[in-house]
VMD Tcl script that draws the C-alpha trace (Angstrom):
set ca {
  {19.51 -23.28 -50.67}
  {17.38 -21.88 -53.39}
  {15.56 -18.62 -53.37}
  {11.81 -18.24 -53.29}
  {10.08 -17.16 -56.46}
  {8.66 -13.71 -56.60}
  {4.87 -13.72 -56.76}
  {3.09 -11.58 -59.26}
  {1.03 -8.64 -58.04}
  {-2.31 -10.31 -58.78}
  {-1.53 -13.54 -56.95}
  {-0.24 -11.70 -53.88}
  {-3.46 -9.62 -53.78}
  {-5.58 -12.78 -53.86}
  {-3.55 -14.35 -51.08}
  {-3.91 -11.23 -48.96}
  {-7.69 -10.94 -49.43}
  {-8.26 -14.65 -48.60}
  {-6.23 -14.38 -45.41}
  {-8.25 -11.37 -44.23}
  {-11.55 -13.15 -45.04}
  {-10.46 -16.26 -43.13}
  {-9.62 -14.22 -40.04}
  {-13.10 -12.66 -40.04}
  {-14.72 -16.12 -40.27}
  {-12.57 -17.44 -37.41}
  {-13.64 -14.56 -35.19}
  {-17.32 -15.30 -35.80}
  {-16.78 -19.03 -35.13}
  {-14.99 -18.31 -31.85}
  {-17.85 -16.07 -30.71}
  {-20.37 -18.84 -31.46}
  {-18.31 -21.40 -29.53}
  {-18.14 -19.11 -26.49}
  {-21.94 -18.64 -26.57}
  {-22.47 -22.42 -26.73}
  {-20.25 -22.96 -23.68}
  {-22.26 -20.38 -21.75}
  {-25.51 -22.10 -22.64}
  {-24.16 -25.50 -21.67}
  {-23.18 -24.29 -18.20}
  {-26.69 -22.98 -17.61}
  {-28.23 -26.40 -18.36}
  {-26.41 -28.14 -15.51}
  {-28.44 -28.49 -12.33}
  {-27.11 -27.80 -8.86}
  {-29.03 -30.53 -7.01}
  {-30.57 -33.96 -7.61}
  {-34.00 -34.94 -6.35}
  {-33.92 -38.32 -4.64}
  {-36.75 -39.90 -6.69}
  {-35.36 -38.73 -10.02}
  {-31.82 -39.78 -9.06}
  {-32.91 -43.30 -8.11}
  {-34.86 -43.64 -11.35}
  {-31.75 -42.66 -13.31}
  {-29.60 -45.11 -11.34}
  {-31.95 -48.04 -12.03}
  {-31.23 -47.82 -15.75}
  {-27.45 -47.88 -15.29}
  {-25.33 -51.03 -15.13}
  {-22.04 -49.66 -13.82}
  {-22.66 -46.58 -11.71}
  {-19.91 -43.96 -11.59}
  {-20.09 -40.33 -10.57}
  {-19.12 -39.24 -14.08}
  {-21.70 -41.49 -15.76}
  {-24.46 -40.46 -13.37}
  {-23.63 -36.78 -13.88}
  {-23.85 -37.17 -17.63}
  {-27.12 -39.13 -17.46}
  {-28.86 -36.77 -15.04}
  {-27.43 -33.48 -16.34}
  {-25.72 -32.32 -13.14}
  {-22.15 -31.45 -12.22}
  {-19.81 -34.29 -11.28}
  {-19.35 -32.89 -7.77}
  {-23.12 -32.88 -7.22}
  {-23.40 -36.43 -8.55}
  {-20.54 -37.56 -6.31}
  {-22.21 -36.10 -3.22}
  {-25.52 -37.73 -4.15}
  {-23.87 -41.13 -4.66}
  {-22.04 -40.84 -1.33}
  {-25.29 -40.03 0.46}
  {-26.98 -43.07 -1.10}
  {-23.99 -45.21 -0.12}
  {-24.30 -44.07 3.51}
  {-28.03 -44.95 3.43}
  {-27.21 -48.44 2.12}
  {-28.82 -48.03 -1.30}
  {-25.52 -48.32 -3.21}
  {-22.41 -50.37 -2.55}
  {-18.86 -49.83 -3.78}
  {-17.74 -52.73 -5.99}
  {-14.47 -51.43 -7.45}
  {-12.53 -48.60 -8.95}
  {-9.45 -46.69 -7.90}
  {-8.01 -43.20 -7.58}
  {-11.34 -41.51 -6.99}
  {-13.10 -43.23 -9.89}
  {-15.30 -45.60 -7.90}
  {-17.79 -48.04 -9.42}
  {-21.00 -48.73 -7.52}
  {-23.89 -51.16 -7.80}
  {-27.50 -50.66 -6.79}
  {-28.74 -52.78 -3.89}
  {-32.41 -53.70 -4.19}
}
mol new
graphics top color blue
foreach p $ca { graphics top sphere $p radius 0.5 }
foreach p [lrange $ca 0 end-1] q [lrange $ca 1 end] { graphics top cylinder $p $q radius 0.2 }
display resetview
């Protein structure tokens, strides 16, 4: 159980000024991150047009609500509702998945 060395006055001043500078930088970074999140939420659409949604689905091999949402730029809940409506129309069929993460295939 040794004791800590005493720091000289100059080294303690440098350590104090660096810590204050780092805190200012962190505050600016956090503000930028919050702005980016706000912008990202505005990009997401609230609905999917049928023609555009089918075009997006044709390029996908394994269709999931999460994958379709990412590809079309909508919320997962919107994508899930769109996929369910296509399934009821007979355009998509459920081929697997579990626990809410269903995998669909396009019927031509």
